[in-house]
Phi, psi and omega in degrees: 000340178299324181296327178294316183288332178282326185270338187300307178305314180296324181291317177299314181293327176296313177300315176301314182297314181298322178293323178292320182292320178300314180298316184296315181295319180295327183274358177284136177073201177082201188290332184270358182298317181295321180292318179294323179294323180291324177293320177296313180302320180295315179298322180291320178297320174299315181293321178294322178295319175295323179293316176296323179294323178289329177290324176290328184284332182280331188292000000 
């Protein structure tokens, strides 16, 4: 019975990991892709704007 208790945690973690990977793959693309891309683009634009503003202020 020791082998069952030794193998149970890795098996549970493997099943959990496979589930997480499946969720990640399923949520890629689809109807929300354009909305997610817009959010990322807006965040990058904010960071770039702040970086340029700090560069102008330091000069």
